[in-house]
C-alpha positions as CSV (number, residue, x, y, z in Angstrom):
1,M,2.3,-20.2,-9.4
2,F,2.3,-16.5,-8.2
3,P,-1.3,-15.2,-7.6
4,T,-2.3,-12.8,-10.3
5,S,-3.0,-9.0,-9.4
6,A,-6.8,-9.5,-9.4
7,P,-7.0,-11.7,-6.4
8,V,-4.5,-9.5,-4.8
9,R,-6.4,-6.3,-5.3
10,R,-9.7,-8.0,-4.4
11,H,-8.3,-9.0,-1.2
12,W,-7.1,-5.6,-0.7
13,R,-10.5,-4.2,-1.3
14,R,-12.2,-6.6,1.0
15,S,-9.5,-5.6,3.7
16,K,-10.3,-2.1,3.1
17,R,-14.0,-2.4,3.1
18,T,-13.7,-4.5,6.6
19,A,-11.5,-1.6,8.1
20,E,-14.1,0.9,7.0
21,A,-17.1,-1.2,8.4
22,L,-15.2,-1.1,11.9
23,T,-14.9,2.6,12.0
24,P,-16.0,2.8,15.8
25,V,-13.1,0.5,16.9
26,R,-10.3,2.3,14.5
27,R,-8.2,3.1,17.2
28,F,-7.8,-0.4,18.3
29,L,-6.6,-1.5,14.8
30,P,-3.3,0.2,14.3
31,T,-2.2,-1.8,11.3
32,N,-5.3,-0.6,9.2
33,Q,-4.6,2.8,10.5
34,I,-1.1,2.4,8.9
35,R,-2.4,0.8,5.9
36,D,-4.7,3.6,5.3
37,A,-1.8,6.1,5.9
38,V,0.5,4.4,3.4
39,T,-2.0,4.0,0.6
40,T,-2.4,7.8,0.2
41,R,-0.1,9.5,-2.5
42,R,1.8,11.1,0.3
43,G,2.2,7.8,2.0
44,L,3.2,5.6,-0.8
45,K,6.9,6.4,0.0
46,W,6.7,5.0,3.4
47,G,5.2,1.3,2.4
48,V,9.0,-0.4,2.5
49,P,9.8,1.4,6.0
50,A,6.4,0.0,7.3
51,M,7.3,-3.4,6.4
52,L,9.8,-3.2,9.5
53,L,6.6,-2.9,11.7
54,A,6.2,-6.8,10.8
55,A,9.3,-7.7,13.0
56,P,7.4,-6.9,16.2
57,Y,4.5,-8.9,15.3
58,L,7.0,-12.0,14.4
59,L,8.5,-11.5,17.8
60,A,5.1,-11.5,19.6
61,I,4.4,-14.7,17.6
62,K,7.6,-16.6,18.7
63,I,7.0,-15.4,22.5
64,L,3.4,-16.5,22.5
65,T,4.0,-19.6,20.9
66,D,6.9,-20.7,23.3
67,F,4.4,-19.7,26.3
68,I,1.9,-21.9,24.8
69,A,4.0,-24.7,24.5
70,Q,5.4,-24.4,28.0
71,A,2.2,-23.3,29.9
72,G,0.0,-26.4,28.6
73,P,-3.4,-26.9,27.0
74,G,-5.1,-24.3,29.3
75,W,-3.6,-21.4,27.5
76,G,-4.7,-22.6,24.0
77,W,-7.0,-19.5,23.5
78,L,-3.8,-17.6,23.0
79,H,-3.7,-19.3,19.7
80,L,-6.2,-16.7,18.5
81,V,-3.8,-13.8,19.4
82,V,-1.0,-15.7,17.5
83,L,-3.5,-15.6,14.4
84,L,-4.1,-12.1,14.9
85,C,-0.3,-11.2,14.9
86,A,0.4,-13.4,11.9
87,Y,-2.5,-11.8,9.9
88,N,-0.9,-8.4,10.8
89,T,2.6,-9.6,10.0
90,C,1.4,-10.7,6.6
91,K,-0.4,-7.6,6.1
92,M,2.8,-5.6,6.9
93,F,4.9,-7.5,4.5
94,W,2.6,-6.9,1.6
95,L,2.3,-3.2,2.3
96,G,5.9,-2.5,1.0
97,P,5.6,-4.2,-2.3
98,I,2.0,-3.1,-3.1
99,S,2.9,0.5,-2.0
100,L,6.0,0.4,-4.4
101,I,3.7,-0.6,-7.3
102,H,1.3,2.0,-6.4
103,L,4.2,4.7,-6.3
104,A,5.7,3.6,-9.7
105,R,2.1,3.9,-11.2
106,A,1.5,7.2,-9.7
107,R,4.7,8.6,-10.9
108,L,4.3,7.3,-14.1
109,H,1.0,8.9,-14.4
110,E,2.4,12.2,-13.1
111,H,5.1,12.1,-15.6
112,A,2.8,11.5,-18.7
113,E,0.6,14.4,-17.2
114,H,3.8,16.7,-16.9
115,R,4.9,15.6,-20.7
116,K,1.4,16.4,-21.8
117,A,1.2,19.7,-20.3
118,A,4.7,20.5,-21.8
119,R,3.6,19.6,-24.9
120,A,0.5,21.8,-25.1
121,V,2.6,24.7,-24.0
122,Q,4.9,24.1,-26.7
123,V,2.3,23.9,-29.3
124,E,0.8,27.1,-28.1
125,N,4.2,28.7,-28.5
126,E,5.1,27.6,-32.1
127,P,5.3,30.6,-34.5
128,V,2.8,30.5,-37.3
129,P,4.5,29.9,-40.7
130,V,4.5,33.1,-42.9
131,M,5.0,33.0,-46.6
132,A,8.2,34.9,-47.7
133,G,8.5,36.9,-50.9
134,A,5.7,38.7,-52.8
135,A,3.0,36.4,-53.2
136,S,-0.2,37.6,-54.8
């Protein structure tokens, strides 16, 4: 079955808290910087193009696993780098759909606010009904 939105949001917040806790080493965590930039209102439109950044990580995974298979057991520590690349690949893949959902939600909210403001202006400009004739 598909995961509900609550576990996805919980994982997303946990990832964000981890990134914020590692503030001194942020320059060494480019995927977290990209994620932070894309999750702003201005950056939401860049979520799908940011998914393309998963391709270099997939290429690195392929190259490293081939190297590990050929080099032997002495290079087993490279599996940690493969896991890091796999994690970053998943993060980049999720960035697109999540940013689209957030973008749709933000646009709906902005549209509702615009409609609300337009209705308020329309109500202010309505003429006050006046009785015609000689009412006494």
